[in-house]
N, C-alpha and C positions, 0 to 999 in steps of 0.2 A: 216626359214621365217614364219611369221604369216599372216593370212588373217581372214576375217570375213564372215560367212555364215548366212543364215536365216533358222531357224528351225521352223517348224509348230507345234504349241501346240494344237490347236483345229480348226476343220473345219467340215462342214457337206457336202461339195461337194467333194466326193471321187469316184473314179472309181474302178474297180476290181483290177487293178494292184497296185495302191497305198494304198489300204485299209490295206494290211498287213504291209507296211512300217509305216503307221500311228499307228497301234496297237503296233508295236515294238518301237515306239518313234524315228523312223529313216526317217521321212518325212521332206523334205526341199524344198526350192524354187530354181528353176534353173534360168539361164540367160534369158531364154525365158518367165519366169513368171509362168511356169507350176510347178505342185507339183511332185517332183521326190524323189528317194532315196538319202540319204545324200551324197553318193559318187559322184553324178552328180550335186551337188548344186553350185550356183554362188559363186565364191571366190572373195571377194572385199578387196581392199587394206586398207581401213580405216573404223573405226567404224561409222563415220559420214555418209559416202556413204552408208554403210549397213543400217543405221537408215532411211535415205531418201528412199532407195529402199523398206525396210520393210513397211514404211508408204504408199508408192505408191501401193504396192501389196495389203495391207490391204484395201485401198480405192477401188481398182478394185474388190476385193472379195465382199465388201459391196455392190457395185453397181450391181454385178451379183447375189445378193440375199443370199450370205453366211454371215448371220448376226452374226454368232458366230466365225468367223475367228480370230485366234490369233496366233502370231508368236513371236519369240525372236531371238536375235542375239547371235551367238555362235562363239567363237574363235577357229580357225583351224590352226594347225602348221604342217609343213612337211619339211623334209630335201631334198626332191627330187629336182633335177635341173630343171625339167619342171614345177614345182609348181609356181615359180615366173612369168614365162611367162603366165601361165593360169590366175593368179591373175591380171596381167596387162591387158590381153585381155578381161577378164570378166568385169573388172572395166571400161574399155573404152566403151564396149557395154552398160553397165548399165547407164553410164553418158549420152550416146546418147538417150537411152530410156527415161530417166527422163526428158530430154530436149524436146523430142518429145511428151511425155505425159503431158508436162507442169506441172510436179510434182503435182499430185493430193494429197490432204490431206484428211484423213478420216473424219475430222470435216466438210469439205466442200461438201462432197458427199451427195446428196439428194437421199434417198432410196425411190423408188416408189413401193408401195405395190399393185398397180393395177394388177389385175389378177384374178385367180379363186382359191377357196379352194373347196375340194371335201368333201361333207357331206355324211355320211353313216348311214343308219338305218339297224340294224341286227335283223332278225326274232327272236322273243321271248326275245328281250331285248329292254326295253323302253328308254334307254339312246341314245343320239346322239353322234356320233363319227366323227372325222375329220381325213383325210388321212395325214400322215406325210411322209411316204415313201412307194413306191410300187416296189417290186422286184419279181424275179422269185420264190425263195423259200418262201418268207413271205411278209406280209403287215404290216406296222407299223401304228397304230392308236393312237389318243389322244382324251381325253374328252374336251380339250380346243381348241377353235378356234384360239387363239393366237399362239398355238404350231403347228398348221397345216402349211403345206408347201403351199406357194402361187405360183401357176403355172402361168407362163407368156404366154406360147404358147398354143393357142386354140387347135391345132391338137393333142398335147400331152394329153390335158384334155379329148378330145373325145376318144382317145385310152384307157386311164385309165378308163373312164366310161364304155366302152365296156367290158374291162377285168373284172372289178368289178361286173358289172351286169350279167355276165355269171354265177356267183355263185347264186343259187336260194335263198339263205338266205340273200343276200345283196340287198339293194336298195340305189344306189349312185346317188347323184345330185351335179352338179357344182353350186357353189354360187359365184357370182362376188363380188370382194372386191375392193373398191376404197379408195384411200388415200385422 
C-alpha cells in the first residue's frame, strides 16, 4: 500500500530534538502538526489530502513567524498489515483538523511583524548588528535589520536583553517594529 507524508525542506523554528532530524533530511510533519522524525509522520491516503494538509501547515508556520518554512509531499510505501489502518486513521484525523481550521491557505495569511528586534553595539566595532538567534553556546547576529528575528513576547525580549547586557562588550537595545 502507498501513502503520502509531508517532509520539511526548510524551517527556522527547531528545537533541540528535531534539529538533528532536520540536518539529516529526516524531518516531517506529524498528525498533530508538530515537526517529528519521518518515522512518526502523518500518513495520508491521497496526494490531494496531503497537499491540503501541507498548505495548512505552511500557513500555520507563516502565522507563527516561520517565514522560510517549506515542505514537500513524499510517497511512502509499506507491506505491513498495520500500515493501512494507520493511513486510514491519520487521514480521518487530518480531514477533521482541516475542517476545524477552515483550511487556511498560505496566500490568505496576514503576517504581522509587530514586535521587537534587538539591536546590538559591540565595543570597538562601529557597525550595528541585529540579533537573529540567541542560544546557550552562541549568539547569531546579522548586519541587516530585515534578517533579524522579530520577537513577539515582551518577557522574552527582556530576558534576552538582560543576558546580552551581562557581557561588558555588548550594548543591546530593543527596537519596536510595526507593520
